[in-house]
Steps between C-alpha positions, in 0.01 A plus 500: 500500500795285584817512296764249410646360823849588614744219441763342288485368144398166655180665621445634150544153351260364758243762398540398136452136587178581684344570164533876468681446169372274226734217400702574814744212441607640164513853640750392766700302241511807274622709793768245592622468140522877473704531819739227382551635150559853637744366760740320266626783272524743791693240699737461204565875515534561874724199559772687309546774761649283780698304238674804351833373637457190282326646196742785442827301489340204320380718210763774531253775587566843642252680725321668208455173313369327811249782551389460138467124550295540817254742339482315167188308606311833509563563131214270402268687735576835343470374143220244519262578789239657273542222243462245780166650601375516142592138432335375819181693420505359148604138555449436872745491789578129479631508146671841511673453835568135421693588184691770689575237764653272238730783389602559863555128556725472194692810610565368851608161368733675253637712787655186647725477193561874442875540423527880513334825604304570177344153508420527870349845447273374222392203713413724795313749280295220342438342840306811604236451231259282698519736799401783266200307370391385847542839668305677226214253523479394864193721554336357189564144617367558850212714375383213281488258795423705813217739579564869552524468878786250477683588180729744680602236754564251220710755310702568815572131549587464131748788518652356817685252280731779384562633851554150637756437227701798622515364854582146387754614242683728742479258792580159351724550196818483706401149616564350156844348448560669164359739244432209268298324769259788558463559125405133451257511794332812361470343154326198656260731683421671169424169328269397786322838512432508126387136495256562786370811325413311183365196687297665777427866427161592353372835380220621727134515407387808312362796692121480515469876470696517176338186369154652551609799296603271217869570538742245363704412805746262342568666166476880486700648215838653577383837371194489721711420806731793432216745433306413813802510731662812350176695552481409870633786713486271802745250349748780433466619860558146631813474285633834625444399864678170440788677326548744789471221757750280316743790458506552878538126553799482266662794679493294818596164348789640296670736744392422858789266594751751364330789683502315832869425462619840377283731709402297808819298546347152482712201408406338165338197665290715733401733215391202292298353787321830563428542130342154493244621756350710220461181294314324781276803526443477123389138533263575787352804329439318173282241673345693790413836341236352264346328803480838673337647189238226498439541871456877473293463184683782322841519338552876462541602868725201564712575192533868594610416855745239367649753255544761776661245735725385215601860428587578861685169540694538176615847599583442866521130599871479420564791739326339801704396806668162470296220652128416517391840366703459181388140452135600545545793263648284225233233544213750484654671199528171311150402613348825375689509168413143409148521638429806286631313197284193566196723551544695178574196282154361579313822412478473116308172501238663726452804278167479314659606170771232530386189690655157439465542122757780462685451829803350326555800274433738791746308717757513221468875464520549877803270521676696226454824694603323819828373356563832329484665840719231655778541244487863388423698816770362735778441245453777244331782692565485876855364507647736236336804662536420871806276499613374841298757697295226664272716718383679185497177297273316742300814571412530132424126486262551791330787317437263208285290735309808613431586137376143456262552793359809328455306176289236676237758601321537160472123446150352536433296813436176310547278803260708702221441247541129537537516875171686533320264270610171649507344842759250611361182650777310679 
């Protein structure tokens, strides 16, 4: 049996266009709309980091307030991820995410005119709403359009919008002549993204398996969604793995430049450049790891290896000798962390007890646990206990990834069942 061929997302799109996915034109449009609408709010967040020298004096912020502003977009994720999944399962992704997109669009337009810190904070917090809805439901969207062999690849491409926004935000924000200019540009992007979503995006066809069982794909009750998802041990495990993975990721993103400067003697510019290598690894892992899963025909062994590599890299990459070894270590660490995340996000929609019908609620629950790990573990557990003892700090962060690897073991090999049942003709 041959698997999915090695290649880039362009190969994947070519496979879709060969007829392996019904309504392939609308599947690709749905994927593109998802990438765009995920990109915009994340871009609005990550563009702030290189503009701190403008944002802080303009709004009179100290370092603590700027940190609060930067993380404000995650508030929506913590509060509304589960609600986002429930609403998408109940009313469909187009309407639920579309309404959230309108809120984000209004917030980013209002940000242009924000006169003070409280107003700017509210605008940034509201701007994160559509990212919350899209992240919680990306597996549901892709699972309703793509077959089981390709849903993981589609999810990886969909999530790449967030990683790409980090690279673009960090790399291009300084090119704008003023803070006002980049705020206006981002607001225009938001208007275009939301307009394209409402004009072009379509909810995918219902799952034949659930339809044959008489399940109501478009309108399950909210209580039914909660009951089914809360009873699934596998969804809880996926959420725990995502939370541990995201906690390790945030340990790197938040402190790596400072660690390289204070303990390795790097200049700020060099520390920033090396830290960005992790981001490029994130982008590659998000897209390529699902392709590897499809090629292998199983997700569990790939996810376990990725978690182990991520754990070793998180603990030791920053201690490698300066030069190619350190660059390779950071890239592989980012690749493994993001690849594990992309792999696990696609699992709930493939679970027989979840499927496309309840994938939104399952994704919302998993996203809640993921963001809980991202916020609570690094900031409220590791940092207060370990402090500036970075070998211990990153060692513990690496152990989190090893625990995630152990958690993957009891999950069912849902991709393997499909891989054994189907043959790829390409």
